[in-house]
VOTI-300225 format. One line per 2 residues: their letters; for each residue x, y, z of C-alpha. Coordinates in pm, 1 decimal. Example, Ala and Ser with C-alpha at 12.3 -4.5 7.8 and 13.67 -1.06 7.14 Angstrom:
2
AS) 1230.0,-450.0,780.0 | 1367.0,-106.0,714.0
! end
This chain:
281
XX) 10656.6,13526.5,8873.4 | 10762.1,13471.5,8522.8
XX) 10857.7,13207.4,8368.5 | 11239.2,13252.9,8413.2
XX) 11202.7,13341.0,8774.1 | 10973.5,13021.7,8827.3
XX) 11186.8,12766.1,8661.5 | 11547.9,12968.2,8855.4
XX) 11352.6,12875.9,9154.3 | 11294.1,12526.8,9074.3
XX) 11678.3,12471.6,8938.4 | 11760.9,12641.2,9243.8
XX) 11512.2,12409.7,9466.9 | 11682.1,12097.8,9297.3
XX) 12059.2,12264.7,9424.8 | 11946.2,12249.9,9713.9
XX) 11810.5,11906.8,9718.4 | 12153.7,11780.5,9640.1
XX) 12310.7,11904.5,9924.1 | 12076.9,11722.5,10187.5
XX) 12337.4,11456.2,10393.5 | 12055.6,11151.7,10407.8
XX) 11769.8,11014.8,10327.5 | 11597.4,11206.7,10598.3
XX) 11690.7,11582.0,10517.8 | 11636.9,11492.1,10153.6
XX) 11302.9,11385.1,10225.9 | 11259.8,11679.2,10488.3
XX) 11443.8,11941.0,10215.6 | 11164.1,11818.1,9926.5
XX) 10855.6,11881.3,10166.0 | 10971.2,12219.1,10299.0
XX) 11069.5,12351.3,9930.0 | 10724.2,12185.2,9836.4
XX) 10911.9,12073.3,9546.3 | 10603.3,11885.3,9460.4
XX) 10432.2,12157.9,9282.8 | 10694.2,12371.7,9239.3
XX) 10775.7,12084.7,8958.1 | 10545.0,12038.5,8768.8
XX) 10437.8,12411.6,8776.5 | 10821.3,12478.5,8627.9
XX) 10854.5,12209.1,8370.6 | 10428.8,12271.6,8251.3
XX) 10571.5,12677.8,8181.3 | 10906.0,12460.6,8007.0
XX) 10722.6,12285.4,7801.5 | 10496.0,12530.1,7606.7
XX) 10592.7,12704.8,7260.8 | 10843.9,13011.0,7214.4
XX) 11053.2,12867.0,7499.6 | 11385.9,12912.5,7222.8
XX) 11547.2,13155.4,7500.8 | 11489.2,12915.1,7804.3
XX) 11681.7,12668.2,7660.5 | 12002.1,12730.5,7870.7
XX) 11776.6,12698.4,8219.2 | 11579.8,12383.6,8103.7
XX) 11886.0,12176.2,8030.5 | 12019.3,12330.4,8370.6
XX) 11732.6,12204.8,8552.9 | 11786.3,11837.5,8330.7
XX) 12120.6,11763.0,8452.0 | 12045.6,11921.0,8788.4
XX) 11742.6,11613.1,8804.0 | 11923.3,11380.9,8664.4
XX) 12186.1,11416.8,8927.6 | 11853.1,11421.5,9215.1
XX) 11734.8,11133.7,9065.3 | 12097.0,10945.6,9078.4
XX) 12138.8,11078.0,9476.1 | 11801.5,10947.6,9544.2
XX) 11859.4,10622.6,9402.5 | 12160.1,10575.0,9658.6
XX) 11840.5,10589.6,9972.3 | 11652.0,10281.8,9804.3
XX) 11692.7,10160.6,10157.5 | 11425.3,10448.2,10282.1
XX) 11092.1,10317.8,10175.2 | 10945.9,10658.5,10131.8
XX) 11247.9,10825.7,9880.0 | 11218.1,10466.3,9705.5
XX) 10845.8,10436.8,9675.1 | 10769.0,10868.9,9620.8
XX) 11079.4,11069.2,9556.8 | 11271.2,10795.9,9266.5
XX) 10951.2,10789.6,9075.6 | 10872.3,11127.8,9078.2
XX) 11202.5,11233.7,8987.7 | 11230.4,10966.7,8701.8
XX) 10925.1,11140.1,8523.3 | 11034.9,11493.2,8601.0
XX) 11326.9,11375.2,8419.9 | 11136.7,11267.6,8104.7
XX) 10936.1,11576.3,8106.7 | 11211.9,11816.4,8132.7
XX) 11449.5,11608.8,7838.2 | 11144.7,11666.3,7646.0
XX) 11129.7,12036.8,7739.7 | 11458.1,12092.1,7616.5
XX) 11418.9,11898.6,7270.0 | 11163.4,12144.6,7227.4
XX) 11281.9,12459.9,7276.4 | 11639.3,12364.9,7065.1
XX) 11435.5,12173.9,6783.1 | 11060.5,12303.7,6836.0
XX) 10810.8,12085.5,6673.8 | 11013.3,11870.6,6488.0
XX) 11249.7,11771.4,6730.7 | 10900.0,11727.4,6931.8
XX) 10796.3,11470.4,6684.9 | 11114.2,11313.5,6662.9
XX) 11099.0,11184.8,6993.9 | 10742.2,11116.9,6963.9
XX) 10820.4,10858.7,6649.3 | 11149.8,10687.1,6805.9
XX) 10976.9,10398.1,7027.0 | 11298.1,10328.9,7136.8
XX) 11281.4,10620.9,7393.9 | 11107.1,10556.3,7725.4
XX) 10752.9,10598.6,7717.0 | 10721.6,10874.4,7971.4
XX) 10984.5,11094.9,7742.4 | 10769.5,11003.7,7441.9
XX) 10474.8,11106.6,7624.4 | 10576.8,11427.5,7763.6
XX) 10685.9,11486.4,7378.3 | 10340.8,11427.6,7280.6
XX) 10213.6,11636.1,7574.9 | 10411.2,11930.2,7437.1
XX) 10284.3,11908.9,7082.0 | 9962.8,11904.1,7161.2
XX) 10036.0,12197.0,7381.5 | 10158.8,12411.9,7089.0
XX) 9915.1,12218.6,6871.3 | 10069.5,12314.4,6486.2
XX) 9852.6,12344.4,6199.0 | 9982.5,11979.0,6034.0
XX) 10019.5,11783.9,6347.4 | 9647.4,11693.3,6348.6
XX) 9688.8,11376.8,6147.4 | 9923.6,11215.0,6387.0
XX) 9649.2,11362.9,6718.3 | 9363.4,11162.3,6477.7
XX) 9590.3,10825.3,6454.3 | 9544.1,10792.5,6835.2
XX) 9171.2,10873.4,6858.9 | 9129.2,10565.7,6577.4
XX) 9364.5,10336.1,6720.1 | 9185.0,10102.8,7005.6
XX) 9489.4,9992.8,7158.9 | 9672.6,10312.1,7155.5
XX) 9837.9,10394.6,7522.1 | 9611.5,10520.6,7742.2
XX) 9836.9,10888.1,7822.4 | 9837.4,10880.1,7447.7
XX) 9505.6,10903.0,7374.7 | 9433.7,11152.1,7653.6
XX) 9676.3,11445.4,7529.5 | 9526.9,11384.0,7163.4
XX) 9154.0,11427.5,7260.5 | 9275.6,11780.0,7507.7
XX) 9466.0,11880.4,7140.0 | 9146.4,11829.9,6958.3
XX) 8970.2,12145.2,7110.5 | 9250.9,12416.7,6843.7
XX) 9118.4,12130.0,6570.0 | 8774.1,12273.5,6391.0
XX) 8599.9,12036.7,6224.2 | 8745.1,11693.2,6457.2
XX) 8397.0,11696.8,6649.9 | 8320.5,11340.0,6428.9
XX) 8656.2,11186.8,6588.1 | 8574.6,11256.1,6911.6
XX) 8204.2,11157.4,6895.6 | 8322.0,10844.7,6767.9
XX) 8560.7,10754.8,6970.6 | 8318.7,10860.8,7301.8
XX) 8090.0,10616.9,7143.2 | 8358.6,10370.9,7119.2
XX) 8455.6,10353.9,7520.4 | 8088.3,10442.8,7618.3
XX) 8031.1,10117.8,7772.4 | 8390.1,10063.9,7950.0
XX) 8357.1,10223.7,8267.7 | 8694.4,10252.2,8357.1
XX) 8818.8,10439.7,7998.6 | 8433.1,10654.3,8044.9
XX) 8552.8,10779.6,8348.6 | 8957.6,10890.1,8256.1
XX) 8860.2,10987.1,7926.3 | 8510.7,11097.8,7911.1
XX) 8543.8,11478.1,8054.1 | 8850.5,11529.5,7838.4
XX) 8624.0,11415.1,7521.8 | 8360.7,11623.0,7685.1
XX) 8551.9,11902.7,7731.7 | 8723.6,11931.8,7403.4
XX) 8354.2,11891.5,7254.5 | 8263.4,12181.3,7448.9
XX) 8527.4,12391.0,7283.8 | 8510.8,12266.0,6980.2
XX) 8106.2,12388.9,6993.8 | 8024.1,12196.1,6693.4
XX) 7645.8,12072.0,6568.7 | 7831.9,11732.4,6495.1
XX) 7841.9,11688.1,6878.9 | 7448.4,11733.7,6911.3
XX) 7303.2,11407.1,6933.0 | 7537.1,11334.5,7188.0
XX) 7478.6,11637.2,7381.4 | 7123.0,11537.6,7332.8
XX) 7151.3,11173.9,7463.2 | 7413.4,11260.8,7810.2
XX) 7078.5,11463.6,7948.6 | 6900.2,11163.7,7982.5
XX) 7207.6,10927.1,7988.5 | 7519.5,11080.4,8107.1
XX) 7651.8,11040.5,8452.0 | 7595.8,11280.7,8712.6
XX) 7815.4,11381.3,8958.6 | 7849.7,11691.3,9248.9
XX) 8160.3,11804.1,9058.0 | 8078.6,12010.9,8724.8
XX) 8408.8,11922.6,8494.6 | 8307.3,11563.6,8550.5
XX) 7902.3,11565.3,8545.1 | 7779.7,11453.4,8195.2
XX) 7438.4,11610.3,8232.2 | 7558.1,11989.9,8313.3
XX) 7826.6,11960.1,8059.4 | 7558.5,11883.9,7816.1
XX) 7295.0,12117.2,7962.2 | 7565.3,12403.1,7886.0
XX) 7682.0,12256.9,7548.2 | 7316.7,12272.1,7441.1
XX) 7240.8,12630.3,7551.8 | 7564.5,12788.7,7366.4
XX) 7423.0,12568.5,7061.6 | 7051.6,12642.7,7072.1
XX) 7026.9,12882.1,7262.3 | 6763.6,12694.2,7523.4
XX) 6745.5,12494.6,7858.6 | 6659.5,12143.0,7799.2
XX) 6419.2,11908.4,8036.3 | 6739.5,11635.9,8178.0
XX) 6745.8,11379.9,8416.3 | 6960.9,11579.0,8700.4
XX) 6725.7,11887.1,8774.2 | 6380.3,11846.1,8824.2
XX) 6128.6,12121.6,8732.0 | 6151.1,12256.9,9092.1
XX) 6483.1,12402.6,9035.7 | 6439.3,12592.1,8715.4
XX) 6420.3,12881.9,8878.6 | 6779.3,12881.6,9032.1
XX) 6916.7,12626.6,8695.3 | 7002.1,12981.5,8534.0
XX) 7270.7,13019.5,8744.0 | 7378.1,12693.4,8806.1
XX) 7439.5,12695.6,8461.6 | 7621.4,13004.0,8403.4
XX) 7855.3,12941.3,8720.1 | 7958.8,12635.3,8510.7
XX) 7968.7,12775.3,8181.5 | 8211.4,13001.4,8295.6
XX) 8453.9,12776.9,8444.0 | 8427.3,12574.9,8111.6
XX) 8518.9,12855.1,7952.7 | 8831.8,12962.7,8191.4
XX) 8948.0,12602.4,8143.5 | 8918.0,12558.5,7746.3
XX) 9285.8,12636.3,7730.0 | 9413.0,12410.3,7997.0
XX) 9573.9,12075.8,7883.8 | 9644.7,11819.6,8201.4
XX) 9942.7,11576.0,8191.9 | 9841.9,11201.1,8356.2
XX) 10073.7,10986.6,8544.2 | 10282.1,10758.2,8365.3
X) 10440.5,10495.0,8491.2
! end
């Protein structure tokens, strides 16, 4: 299914939602339409670059989200709708509004929304994420500003971290940020995988001392995307051609380690251009 078809499918699902007679039917239709996945997938496509030809359908989605939000708010006595559906519709509407700005006015429009501190935080965030996904050449100073600001909102920092992978020479900024948050376990768990993923994509020698340190001091996890040691092993192998000694895999795993790292590398490379939104409440 192409981009326009996915957006039309989401718009049609919203229209169906608007036709429900009460809160129970509204909630049941949401589940039956698998609206959760459909919505986020469609809005991710709407955020992308070169969406000028999609302006009309994105505007239609934005209008229907506003109407669906008004309808859902009429069901606030229904606990499930009030707790789960209303907040999700609010996030979608902000995402759609930011996507519409991108479709109409491109990078300049997105930067205007980001700079407007009176705009809703979620709308500014989705504009920032859209800018990160487009990563125009002149936007690096803005992303670097968020990487350097200790008090910056976590969602914006996460998007800036992911955007950095598209700007060669930015490894030093990422290493500095990782060093700054390293002892904060909550921030490290949230930002660490994104930081290391961008460092891996950049593949710059400036990150080699950090990778070598993580071989023995990094967190381990069964999920390769969250395992700092596995990420370090693959990154060092790509930079130097060697498989380094580490704290996760003992010598008796050596015959199988190459296959493990090959599989992890394929997975990392498949995800190198993927930027994931975070929840902004």
